[in-house]
Structures are given as structure tokens and as C-alpha cells.
C-alpha positions, -999 to +999 in steps of 0.1 A: -033+254+014-039+219+029-009+220+052-022+251+069-057+239+073-048+204+085-027+217+114-060+219+134-065+181+130-050+151+146-041+126+120-038+089+127-021+066+102-033+031+107-003+013+092+029-003+103+044+000+068+076+021+069+071+031+033+037+046+042+052+064+072+079+079+049+056+090+021+031+106+045+059+125+062+074+136+029+042+154+019+045+174+051+018+158+073+023+154+110+006+122+123+007+095+149+007+058+141-018+034+156-016+000+140-051-017+138-053-053+149-074-068+121-078-102+104-067-094+069-089-121+053-115-110+028-145-126+010-132-149-017-155-134-044-137-100-042-115-093-072-087-068-079-093-033-065-122-045-043-098-064-021-076-035-009-106-013-006-123-038+016-092-042+038-085-005+041-121+001+052-118-028+077-086-013+092-104+021+095-133+005+113-109-012+137-096+023+147-131+039+150-128+041+188-100+067+183-123+091+164-132+124+180-138+159+167-109+170+145-094+135+142-088+119+108-078+083+103-059+072+072-056+035+064-044+016+033-039-018+018-018-028-012-021-060-033-004-074-064-028-088-090-015-112-117-032-139-137-066-130-122-054-137-086-042-118-056-006-119-043-003-105-008+027-107+015+048-139+014+048-161+045+085-171+041+115-168+017+104-199-002+070-183-010+087-150-018+109-168-043+079-183-060+062-149-061+092-133-078+095-161-103+058-155-112+064-118-116+096-123-136+092-114-173+056-104-167+032-075-163+012-072-131-011-047-115-007-030-081-038-018-064-038+003-032-071+010-014-071+040+009-097+050+035-099+085+050-123+086+079-136+112+104-166+113+127-186+130+100-176+113+068-156+086+051-139+086+017-125+054+002-107+051-031-082+030-050-053+036-074-040+011-099-005+010-114+009-015-140+044-028-134+066-046-160+094-068-148+123-080-169+131-117-169+149-121-136+178-146-133+176-171-105+207-156-088+192-121-089+161-134-070+183-152-045+205-122-040+174-100-033+160-125-008+194-128+010+200-090+012+166-075+016+134-080+036+106-091+012+082-106+038+064-074+047+057-064+010+029-073-013+043-094-041+076-099-022+093-068-036+100-032-029+101-010-061+124+014-042+149-014-035+176-032-055+152-055-073+132-025-085+164-008-098+176-037-118+143-055-126+115-031-133+114-020-169+084+003-168+056+015-145+023+029-159+006+050-132+018+061-098+052+050-087+043+058-051+012+036-053+036+007-060+055+017-029+023+014-009+006+048-008-006+070-037+003+102-020-008+126-048-044+112-045-042+111-007-032+148-007-060+157-032-087+139-011-075+154+021-078+189+005-115+182-001-119+165+033-109+193+057 
């Protein structure tokens, strides 16, 4: 079983996302957090899944100095893709409001790119989920912005928060991917990795 074999490794999670911390803990992994300092810009010709894959790999490279024997680095990046364009984290509440208006009544895709890296090898993969929002009322968006913290989330929403409970009609694919880490796939890849 993975949890037995992986005890011999030091795992570094390269993310400041509390959702990723929670999800990795919930599958039984012990790890330490080291947040990579990276410029999260990417080449403008990248589309959809190529963006979070590029950024996850960039974050892993930024932590390469921490690699040693029996050290595994896990990094991830999540984007929202709608109307053939990428929505990342909003800069302020006004931008968050615009993002939620765009998502309201529409289907969008969530892509998470993950990079698992050791001294010997590297495995990068992505997971896609489709999310369907009901038509949100203006006062619902404003309530969410006033009572929650959308600025650290791709697309300005957390599926596991109030807006997800009242606004999301359907998810095709991994729910946890929309939260920011497709833990089933992470677990499967770690099983092959160690």
C-alpha cells in the first residue's frame, strides 16, 4: 500500500493553497509546505490544460534545490477556462464580481496541472472537470463576495463554499479537481512513483 511505502520519503507540497493542504492530508500523506516563489505568467500561445501544466512544472523547477534522495515534490496549478480564455485569480472584488457574472448561467472547465518530481524522475499530468452554474442573482454574488474570500481562488469561487452549494448545478469529472487538487489521480501516480 502506498501509505506504507511512502513513509520512507519526505514529501514537499509546493503550494500555499489551504484546499490543497487539506486534500493531501485527507489521503493520509505527511508532508511539509515550501511555497515556491515564481512568476505565474505563461506564454500567451498556451491554451486550456497547457497553462496549468506549464505553471505546475515551473513551480516544481523553482523547488529543485530541495531535492535529495527520497524527496518528492508535488506542485499544482488550477485555472478556469471559459469562452476560449483563461480565468485565474481575481485581483480585487470588482474583478471577482465580473468573473462570477461571466460564470453565472454558463458551463466552464476547470483544469488542474500537477507535477510530481524527484531526483530521478518527473511526472506531470492534468485533470479536467466541467462545472455548470445556475444563473446567479446579483445579490447572491454580492453576498458571496462580502462573506467569503474569493481572491485566492481561480475563477473567484470555491466549490466547497456557499456559492458552490447554492450555485453549482452539476459537475462532470472530479469534484476535488475543482477544489484545486485531483487527489485520486495524485494518489494513483504516487503509487507508480515510489
